[in-house]
N, C-alpha and C positions, 0 to 999 in steps of 0.2 A: 667386613672383620677382616683383619690382616691374617693371612695364612701363612706367609713366609717372607723374608726379607734375606737378599744376598746382596753383599757389598764387597767391592773389589778396588783395592789400592786407594782406600780413603784413610787419609792420615796414618795411624800406624797400623791400621787392619790391612794386611795384604789380601786375604780373602776370609771371608765368614758366611755362614749361611745358618739361619735360625728359622725353625719353625714355630709359630706360636700358637697359642691355643684360645678357647673363649674363656670369658672372666678375667682373673687378674694374673698379668705377667710382670715379675719382678725381674730387674737386673741388678745384680750388686758385685761388687769387686773391691779391691783397694783403691785408695785416692790415686788417681793417675792411671789407672789400669785403662782406660777409655770407654766407662759406660756412656758417658754424654757423646761420644762419637757414634754411638747407633741411634741416639737422639738426632744428631746432626743428620744422619743417613735418612731419619723419617722425615725431617724438616726439607731435605732436598726434594722427595716426593711429593711434599706439599705445595713445593713451588718456591722456597727460598733460594735466593741468590747464592750461585756457586762461581767459583774462581779456582785458577791453577794451583792457589797455595793449598788447597785441600788434598792435593794429590800426594801420594805417598812418594817418598824421595825415591828417583830413579824410574819410577812409572811414566810411562806415556798417557795412559788414559784411566780415568775413575769411573767405574760403572755401579750404579745402586739400583736395583731391582725390588719391587714389593709387589706380592699377587694378593688380590683382595677378593673376598665373596660380596656381591653386591645385589642388591634387589632391583626389581623392574623400574621402579621410580628414578633410580641412577640411570639407566640405559635411558629412560625417555630424555632426560635432562641432558644427556649427552647426545642424544639424537637431534634435540632443538638447536644443539652448537654446532652441526655439520658431522658429528662423529658417530660412524655407526658401530656399535659393538653389540654382537649377536648373543654371545654367552653371558651367563648370570657370573662372571669374572672379569676383574680388571687387572691388566698387568702393567704397571706404572714402572717406566726405566728413565733415569737421567745419566748421561753421560758427559762429563768434560775431559777434554783433550788439555796437554801440556802447554799448546798454543793459545790455550784458553777458549776455545770453541765450546759452546754449551747446546746441547742438544736434550730434548724430552720426548718421550714416546709412550702412548697409550695403546696396548694391544699392538704393538709393531707399527702403529702410524704415527707420523711426526705429528708434535702439536706446539702450540706457542706456550711460554710460560704462563699467560693468562687463562687459556683452556684449560692447562694442567691443573693451576688452582683452582679453578671453577669446578673441574671433575672430581678433584679430592676432597672438596670443602664438605660434601656429606658423608665421607667414610672416613677422615683422619683429621684429629685436633692435635696440636702439638702445643704444650704448653712447657716451654723451657725458660731454664733460668736466665739465658741471655738474650731473650727474646721477648718483644712486646707481646703480651699476653691478648689475646681475642676481646678480653673483657673492656678495653679501652675503645672497641668499635661500637659506635652508638645503636648500630642496627643489633648486634649481640645483645646489649643489654635491654633494647626495647623487646628483643625474643624472650630473655627471660621471663620479664613481666608479662607478656602474653600467654606464655606456657603456662602461666597459674591461672589462666582463665579458661584452659581446657577447649572444650568445644564450643562455649559460647565464644571465647574469643577468634577462634577460626572462623565462626559463622561471622561474626560482626567484621573482622578482617577481610573476608570473601566480599561481603556487602559495600565495604569501603573503597575496595580495590575496583570492584564492577563501577562504581558511582564515578570514580576518578577518571575511569576510562572513558566514560560515556562523555562526561565534560569534556575530557581533554580533546578527544576527536572534534567535539562541536568548537571548542576553542580556536583550534587551528584553522577550521574552514572560516570562522568568524575574521580571525586575524588577516587571512588571505583577502577577505573582502573589504576590511578596513584600512588595509595597509595601501602602500603606494599603488594607485589604479594603472599607473604606467608599467609596473612590475607586474600586475595581475594580467594586463593585456598581452605583455611580452612573454608570459607564461602560456596564455591561451594560445597565442599565434605560434610559439615552439610546439606545442601539442599538436595543433593543428598540420604544422608542417612535417611534423614526425609521422604522423598517421596516414597522411596522404605518401609520402615517401613508400612507407612500407606497403600500403594498399595499391601503389602503382605497381609493386614487383610481383604481386600475385602468387605470394609464395604458397606452398602446400608443405603440412607437417612431414618431416623427416625428407623433404626434397633435396637437401645438401646429400644426405647418407646415399641416397640412389643415385645421384648425379656423381659423386666420388666413385661409386662401384661402375657406373658406365664408363668414365672416363679410365678406369684401370683395364676396362675389356678393349676399349678403342685404343688406348696406347700401346697395347700388347696383341693386338690382332694378331699378328703375324705367329708369335709364339703360340699362341691359343690355336691357331690353325692348325700349325706344325703337329703339336702335341695331339690333337683331335685325328689328324691324319694318319700319323704313325700310330694311335691307338687303334684305330678301324683296321689297318692294315694287317698289323700284329694278331688282332682277334680272327679276322674271317678271310682276308683277301690274298695275302702271300702265300708262299709253298710253307708248308709247316706252321701255319697259322694255328692260333690256340684251339680253335673250334674243331677243325680238321684232325688236331693231336687227340682230342677228346674223343671223336669219334673212333679212332683207332682203339683207345682204350676200350670203349664200349665194344668194338668187335673181340678183342682179346678174352673179356669176362663172358662174353655170349659163348664163346666157345667152351667154357668150363661149366656153364650153368648146368649142365646135366649131372655134373659130380658135386658141385660146391654150394651148399644150400643157401648161403649169404650172398652168392652172385646176383640173384635176382633182386635183391634190396640195393646193391651197389650200381647195378645198372640203372635204377630207377633213380636215385640221386645223380649219378652220372648225366642222365638225359635231362633232369631237371636242371643242373647247372649249365648244359650246354644250350638249353633253351634261354636261360637268364642272360648267357653272355652273348647269344645271336642277338636278343633282345636289345642288350647294351650297345652294341656294335651298331645297330640300326640309329639308336638315340645319337650317338658318336657322329655319323653321318649325317644325318638331319642337322645337328647343331654345325657341323662342318660348312654345310650349304648356306648356312645364315652368317658366317663368319667372313666379313672383307672388311679391307681397310676402307675408312669413310673419314678422311680429313674433314670435310664439310662437316658433318655430325662433330667430330670432335671439336672443332672451333666452337660449333654451337654451344656445348657443353662447358667449354672453357670459359667462355663469355657469360654464360649463366653462373657458373659458380664465383667468377670475379666480382658479378653483380651482388651476389649472396654474402660474399665476404666483406664488400663494402657495408652491407647493412648489418653484418656480425659484429664488425668491429666498434659500431655506435650502439647497438642494441642489445647484443646477447651471442654467446659463444655458438649458439646452434639456431637452425630456423624456429625450432620449437620455442627456444629462449626469446626470440625475436617476436613471434607469435603472443608470447606470453605479455612481453614488453606493451605489443600493441593494445592488448587487453586492458592493462594498468592504466595506459595513457587515454584510452577511450574513457574508462571511468571516471578519471580525474578530470578531463575536460568536461564532460556531461555534468560533474560534480560542481565545478568552477562557473560554470554556465547557469545552471540552477540557482547557486548560492547568490550570483549577482542578482536575479529575478527576485528571490526572496530573502533578501537580507534582513527584513524586519523579523520575519518569522524565525529565521535563523538566530538573531540576536535574542528573542524570546525563549527560544529551546535551551540556548547556552546560560542563560541566567537561570533558567528552572532547573538544569542539570547541576549548576554550582550550588543552588539551594538543595537539593536532595543530596549532592556530596556533603555539603556542611553539616546536615542533620546525620547523616551516617557516622561521619567524623567525630561529633559529639558524642553519638552513642559508644563509640568506640571509647573515646578519652574516659567517658563516666566509667567503663567497665576497667579500664588501667589504672585508675585511681582506686578501685576496690583491689584488683589482682596485686597492685604494688604492695599494699599492707599485708596481704597474704604471703607475698614474697619474703618480705623482710621478717614475719614472723616465723616463716618455716626455715629460712636459712639462720638467724641467729639460734634457734634451737639445735641445729648442727655445729653452730660456734663453739658451744661449751665443749664439746668433746674434740675440739681441732686446736686447742691452746689458743682460742681466739674470743673468751668467755669476756673480755673486757671490752671487746670492738663493739660497735654499733653499727649497723647497716640501715640507709636510708634511700630513698628513690625520690627524685626530683622531676616531676612532670611541669614542662615549661613549653612555651611556643615562640618560635622565633620570628620576631618582626619583620616585616617587609612592606613598608610603604605602597610598593607597587603591585601588591598582590591584590587579585580580585577577591579573595576570600575574607571576609571582614569579621572578625570575633570581638566584641566588647566595642566597637567602632575602631579597630586597629586590623591593620593588612597583616596576615601571617603568612609564613611559607607551609606549603601541604604538598602532599603527594599521595601515591597509592596505599602507603601505610598508615595515612593519616596527618594530623597536623601536630603530634606530639612530638617534643624533643624530651627523651628518656635519659637520665643520667644516675647513675648507682653512685651513691657516695658512702664512705667508711669514714668513722671515727676510731682509728685503731687503739687509743687508749683514753680513758676517761678524761673529761675535762678539754678535749681537744675537738676543733670543729671539724666537721665533716669536709673530706676532701674527695676529689674525685680518684676512682679506686687507682688508675695509673700511676698517682703521685702519693699515695697513701699508706703505701704498705711494699715490704720488701717482696722480691720475687717468689720466696717459700710461702709467705703469707698470703700474696695474691694466687698461688695454686690452691692453697687452701680454702680461700674466699669462692673460687671458682667451684672447687669440689663441695662446698655447701651449696652453692646456687644450684648445681646439677643435681643433687641429692634432694633439693627443695621442689624440682620440677620432675622429678625422674617418672613419676607416673605420667606424664603427659610426654614424655621425650620418646622419640623414635629408637628403636633398637637398631644395632648393626654398625654403630659408629666406634671407632677404633679412637680413645684418648689417651694421649701420651702425658706423663707428668714427670718432669725432671728434678728430682729433690724437693718434693713438696714437703717433705720432714724437715726441711731445715730449720733447726732452732727447737726441734721438739725433744722430748725424751719421756720415758716412764709410760704411765697410764695414757698420757696424750699420745704417743707413737702407737700405742695399741689400737687407740680409736682410731687413729688414721686408717690402720691396716684393715680395721673391721670395716669403714665407711668405703673404702676402696675397693674392698671385695663386694660389699653391697651393691656399690655402682656397677661393678663388673657384671652383676646377675642380668642386667637388662643391655650389656653390649660387650665391649673388650677394653681393658685397662692395660695400659704398659707403663710400668714405674719404675725409677731409676731411685733407689733406696741406698742409703747407709746404716739403717736401722735394722738390727735383728726384730725386733716388734714388729715392724712392717713387714719385713721378708716372710715372716712365719706366717702370714695370712695367703700368702701365694697360692694360685691354682696351679702354676707353673712357674718353676723359680730358674734362672739363667746366671751363670757365673761368668763373669769379663775377667780374663787373665793377661797380663803383660809379662814377656818373656823376652831375654836378649840371646840371640842364636847367631852365631858368627858374625858377630858385630852389628847385628841389626836387631832392632826392636819390632816386636811382632804382639799383636792383641786377638787374642780368640775368644769365642762367645761359645759356651757349651751349656746343654740344659744339665741341671741337678737334680737327681733323684736319691730317694734313700739315703744311706751313708754319707752319699757325697753331700747333699743339703744340709743333713746335719753338723758336717763337718764344716761349711761355710758360715752356717749361723753361729756355730760356736767360734769360729774366728771372728765375727763380727761382734760378739760379746766380749771376747777375750783378747782379740788380736792373735799374734802369731803363737803366744804361748797358751796354746790349748791344753787343757786338763780335763781330767774325768768330770770333773764338776761343771766346767762350760759345756761340755758334751751333753751332761744330762740336763743344764739349763736348756739347751737348744730344742733336746727332744721336747721337754715339759711346753716351752713356747709351741712348738708344731702341734702336739696333741691338742693345747689349749684353743690354738686358732682353729683346729679341725673341729672342735667341740662347739 
């Protein structure tokens, strides 16, 4: 869930900080006030492209920061991508400079936009008027169908993915055996050379770390000997040494022991300190005896490190990495040699794995045909309340032909993968008499947002919580009871997660769990947009403005209070 958003120097926003809550968060304001800029800020956190045109006039750098509460599944996914996040909190930051430099950070660790998109995919979904909805993504459409299958779909999906992994591994091995034998032999020769080169070095784990430390000691033996010698002298040898001065202090304290009750304890502490310092001095002397310039040993260490560096440049950034590479190369060599000897058995195993995968994929396809019908039924039930009562949804399940594919269905090769062999496409007939068309081309932005909302509501029982969904003017073209229905459904969807909605309609805003007003003002010749939480009378005033414009009256305020009370009820 998005906890807070901080924006600096984005378009007309010089600086704004907003703390969001769970459930339905609504942003309202006059046309042109900058509501959609907040959506733009969230899109940047989601990985949208950014350029210097977004910067506020006169600013050198734009910064957008969002703080999310996440669960351990998100942290595990980030760890797989090489990003270690220990706390159940994700702090995402985008920075864009005047020169166009674009940087992204997660918990202060620099990341690529690709990793940023991957990290925020499970915590933030933005559905804006000016952006292509995720509904155009085939994977998203397939996910909606599968979500209607609940645990049955998850089990069949896991079964199909596991069968695919088994087949894919065997197919790669078989392709290597069946391929160009010259390439196979070259690979075997290369692996053997790499193994012999690493084995000839006789590496030990962490040997490079130990040698670097030893080289440091040998290079600085003179400084080490000087420090040890001076330390030994200061402690025990020269006049006024530390141990000698401590003995003098002991003598002074012993002279008052008859009158000062604490003197005995002080003397014991001093004696213990003196003994420890004497032991430390002995240690320094022994170490000093062992320190000597050894150019021959230094040369040996340098040569050994040079040899290790040559291997590190080829096989890894440390001795441990080189040894890990050796293990992998040995395993690959053994497998290549085994596959050549047992190619017939490998071919049979691959065919059997493909057959097992095909059976699992067919079971998944059969389930999807049933779940697709359920999705259509549940979504169209929601359409009636979203001014989409004339629209009709359909799901088309097909297979993508691929003559070269080894998987044959009905005598024809088809594309396939870990998610099965189905191509899932959601189609919408927005009006009676029209042929169903792909969602991305069959409706306006506002209609698509409402279709998405209907689909989310259709599968909400099987959707995980914790996702922040952003809707930019999903109420476009609505009014009256349809607007109220939209507000009710947004609030309902917010019960299992968090919703941020930009709206122009009082009927929608009245259902907000948290209401924010976006205001634009001109001060000293500069336009400035602010975002503030609206509670109590300020919220009533804002909804009255949405109802009656600037000419607010007691009637409009009364109507606003009535809308809020009705939504709460």
